[in-house]
C-alpha positions in Angstrom: -88.3 -4.4 18.6 -88.5 -1.2 16.7 -90.5 1.9 17.4 -94.2 2.5 16.6 -95.7 5.8 15.6 -99.4 6.5 15.2 -99.8 8.2 11.8 -103.6 8.5 12.1 -106.0 7.7 14.9 -109.7 6.9 14.4 -110.6 10.6 14.2 -107.8 11.3 11.7 -108.9 8.4 9.5 -112.5 9.6 9.6 -111.5 13.1 8.6 -109.2 11.8 5.8 -112.0 9.6 4.4 -114.5 12.4 4.6 -112.1 14.7 2.7 -111.4 12.0 0.1 -115.2 11.4 -0.4 -115.8 15.2 -0.9 -112.8 15.4 -3.4 -114.2 12.4 -5.3 -117.7 14.1 -5.4 -116.1 17.4 -6.5 -114.1 15.9 -9.3 -116.9 13.7 -10.7 -119.9 15.7 -11.8 -122.1 12.7 -12.7 -122.5 10.4 -9.6 -124.3 7.7 -11.6 -121.1 7.2 -13.6 -118.9 6.5 -10.6 -118.1 3.1 -9.0 -115.7 2.2 -6.3 -113.6 -0.9 -6.3 -111.5 -1.9 -3.3 -108.2 -3.8 -3.6 -108.0 -6.5 -0.9 -107.2 -6.5 1.8 -107.0 -2.9 3.1 -108.8 -1.2 0.2 -112.0 -3.1 0.7 -113.0 -1.7 4.1 -111.9 1.7 2.9 -114.0 1.4 -0.2 -117.0 0.4 1.9 -116.7 3.5 4.1 -116.1 5.8 1.1 -119.2 4.4 -0.6 -121.3 5.1 2.5 -119.9 8.7 2.7 -120.5 9.3 -1.1 -124.1 7.9 -0.8 -124.7 10.5 1.8 -123.2 13.3 -0.3 -125.0 12.3 -3.5 -128.2 11.0 -1.9 -127.9 7.8 -3.9 -126.1 4.5 -3.6 -122.6 4.1 -5.1 -121.8 0.8 -6.9 -119.1 -1.0 -4.8 -116.9 -4.0 -5.7 -113.7 -5.7 -4.8 -110.9 -6.8 -7.2 -108.3 -9.5 -6.5 -105.0 -8.7 -8.2 -103.0 -11.7 -7.0 -102.6 -13.3 -10.4 -101.9 -10.1 -12.2 -98.9 -9.1 -10.2 -95.6 -8.9 -12.1 -93.7 -10.3 -9.0 -95.8 -13.5 -8.8 -92.7 -15.7 -9.4 -91.0 -14.1 -6.4 -93.7 -14.8 -3.9 -94.9 -18.0 -2.2 -98.3 -19.2 -3.2 -100.4 -16.0 -3.4 -103.4 -15.5 -1.2 -106.5 -15.3 -3.5 -109.3 -13.0 -2.4 -112.7 -13.0 -4.0 -113.4 -10.6 -6.8 -116.9 -9.2 -6.6 -117.9 -6.6 -9.2 -121.7 -6.7 -9.4 -121.9 -4.0 -12.1 -120.6 -3.3 -15.6 -117.5 -1.2 -15.5 -117.8 -0.2 -19.1 -118.2 3.6 -19.4 -117.9 4.2 -15.7 -115.4 6.2 -13.8 -113.9 3.6 -11.6 -112.2 4.7 -8.4 -109.7 2.1 -7.3 -109.3 2.2 -3.5 -106.3 0.9 -1.6 -105.1 1.7 1.9 -101.4 2.2 1.1 -99.6 3.3 -2.1 -95.9 2.3 -2.1 -94.2 1.0 -5.3 -97.3 1.3 -7.5 -97.1 -2.4 -8.6 -100.4 -3.4 -6.9 -102.2 -0.6 -8.6 -100.8 -1.6 -12.0 -101.9 -5.1 -11.3 -105.4 -3.8 -10.4 -105.6 -1.8 -13.7 -104.7 -5.0 -15.6 -107.2 -7.1 -13.7 -109.9 -4.4 -14.2 -109.6 -4.8 -18.0 -111.0 -8.3 -17.6 -114.3 -6.7 -16.6 -114.8 -4.1 -19.3 -113.4 -0.8 -20.4 -113.8 1.9 -17.8 -114.2 5.4 -19.1 -111.7 6.6 -16.5 -109.8 5.1 -13.6 -109.0 7.2 -10.5 -107.0 6.1 -7.5 -107.8 6.8 -3.8 -105.4 5.9 -1.0 -105.2 6.6 2.7 -101.4 6.7 2.9 -99.0 7.5 0.1 -95.5 6.3 1.1 -93.6 7.4 -2.0 -91.0 5.0 -3.4 -92.7 4.6 -6.7 -91.2 2.0 -9.1 -93.9 2.8 -11.7 -95.3 6.1 -12.9 -98.5 5.9 -10.8 -99.9 8.8 -8.8 -103.0 8.8 -6.6 -105.8 11.2 -7.4 -107.0 11.3 -3.8 -104.7 10.9 -0.8 -105.5 10.9 2.9 -101.9 11.5 4.0 -98.5 11.6 2.4 -95.9 9.9 4.6 -92.3 9.7 3.4 -90.9 6.4 4.7 -87.8 4.3 4.5 -87.9 1.0 2.5 -87.4 -0.9 5.8 -90.4 0.7 7.5 -93.9 -0.8 7.5 -97.3 0.9 7.5 -100.0 -1.1 9.2 -103.6 0.0 8.6 -106.5 -1.2 10.7 -109.9 -0.1 9.5 -112.0 -2.8 11.1 -112.3 -2.7 14.9 -109.9 -0.1 16.3 -109.1 2.3 13.5 -105.5 3.4 13.4 -102.6 3.6 11.0 -99.2 2.8 12.5 -95.7 3.4 11.2 -93.4 0.6 12.3 -89.6 1.2 12.3 -87.2 -1.7 12.6 
């Protein structure tokens, strides 16, 4: 078994989410135009928590959805049968600033798939990206707008994020 390193504990995660929420609020002058969409699995609980924090900052609810990207991935042929998650976007994305939310940014392929999938629901005015962990290793020219923590990793390492139950982010080395 390899080694495990705690990258963020519950307190660190809460501080990172609070900072990201404040950065989203600062960068977006019109709260009514902002919506959050989580990418399953890890982005959905993160988006829920950001929506709650932003609702407190802006004193109004923030539209919240989830977007399955399984069928939009460019590596679909390389995977076993994909796990399909529900897509729930109970608002019109047209004209909105959509903040895509994911727990870990690695190659950028999931985010590209999310942008493709989002087009099926309308034309967003702007798309921003919020992630808890940015690992580097980009294969596509995608950069997060809001990052909890930058963690340079090796390809062989894994980042495990738990946002339901015991909050922690673990780096697992082989």
